[in-house]
C-alpha positions in Angstrom: 6.3 2.8 32.9 5.1 0.7 29.9 5.4 2.5 26.5 2.6 1.8 24.0 4.4 3.5 21.2 7.9 4.7 20.1 8.8 8.1 21.4 10.9 10.4 19.1 11.3 14.0 18.3 7.9 15.6 17.9 6.1 13.1 20.2 4.0 14.6 23.0 2.2 13.3 26.0 2.5 12.2 29.6 4.8 9.3 28.6 7.2 11.8 27.1 7.1 13.9 30.5 7.9 10.6 32.4 10.9 10.0 30.1 12.2 13.5 30.5 11.9 13.3 34.3 13.9 10.1 34.4 16.4 11.6 32.1 16.9 14.5 34.4 17.1 12.1 37.4 19.9 10.3 35.6 21.9 13.5 34.8 21.4 13.4 31.0 20.2 17.0 30.6 22.6 19.8 30.5 22.3 22.7 32.9 20.6 24.8 30.2 17.4 22.6 30.2 14.4 24.9 29.6 11.8 22.4 28.3 11.6 19.9 31.1 8.0 20.9 32.2 6.5 20.5 28.6 5.3 17.2 27.4 6.8 17.7 24.0 9.9 15.6 22.8 12.0 18.5 21.5 15.6 19.1 20.5 16.6 19.1 24.2 15.0 15.7 24.9 16.5 14.3 21.7 20.1 15.2 22.9 19.3 13.8 26.5 18.1 10.6 25.0 21.1 10.2 22.8 23.3 11.0 25.7 21.6 8.3 27.8 21.7 5.7 25.0 25.4 6.3 24.5 26.0 6.0 28.3 24.0 2.7 28.4 25.8 1.2 25.4 22.8 1.4 23.2 22.6 2.8 19.6 22.2 6.5 20.0 19.4 7.0 17.6 17.4 9.4 19.8 14.3 7.0 19.8 12.8 5.7 23.0 11.7 2.2 22.1 11.7 -1.1 24.0 15.4 -1.4 24.6 15.8 2.2 25.7 12.7 2.0 27.9 14.2 -1.1 29.6 17.4 0.8 30.3 15.7 3.9 31.6 13.2 2.0 33.8 15.0 -1.3 34.7 13.2 -1.6 38.0 9.9 -1.9 36.1 11.1 -4.6 33.6 10.9 -8.2 34.2 11.1 -9.5 30.7 11.5 -7.3 27.8 9.3 -8.2 25.0 10.4 -6.9 21.5 7.6 -6.6 18.9 9.1 -7.8 15.7 6.9 -5.4 13.7 8.4 -2.4 15.4 11.9 -3.4 14.3 10.7 -4.0 10.8 8.8 -0.8 10.6 11.9 1.2 11.5 14.7 -0.4 9.5 13.2 -2.7 7.0 12.8 -6.5 6.8 16.3 -7.6 6.0 17.9 -5.6 8.7 15.2 -6.6 11.1 15.8 -10.3 10.4 19.6 -9.9 11.2 18.8 -8.1 14.5 16.2 -10.6 15.5 18.6 -13.6 14.8 21.3 -11.8 16.8 18.9 -11.2 19.8 17.7 -14.8 19.7 21.2 -16.0 20.1 22.4 -13.6 22.9 21.0 -15.2 25.9 20.8 -13.3 29.2 22.7 -9.9 29.2 20.9 -7.6 31.6 17.6 -9.4 31.7 15.9 -12.1 29.7 14.9 -10.9 26.2 11.7 -12.6 24.8 10.7 -12.1 21.2 7.1 -12.5 20.2 
């Protein structure tokens, strides 16, 4: 799967459904799941994404962006490309500069990270 946008609470579409299916496969939904068949990113999906992010060692913000996508679908990732504008849009320029600097100096962790 290749995301073309950030997925968050309120998002809807086939990409949301794909993420929900993967989260179910990974055991991140509780037994009370009722919204799996809908394509809406609701409260249940938010909790499942946060649970997955915590388990994967990611920031549990409930947003499916490039890092969460790469962790959810590692078999489909060769090189993770992080669009700098997505980082800046979400947290501001100063914080984004710090994150980008840290990423540029990390080397290979799970896979190569390339910044454009």
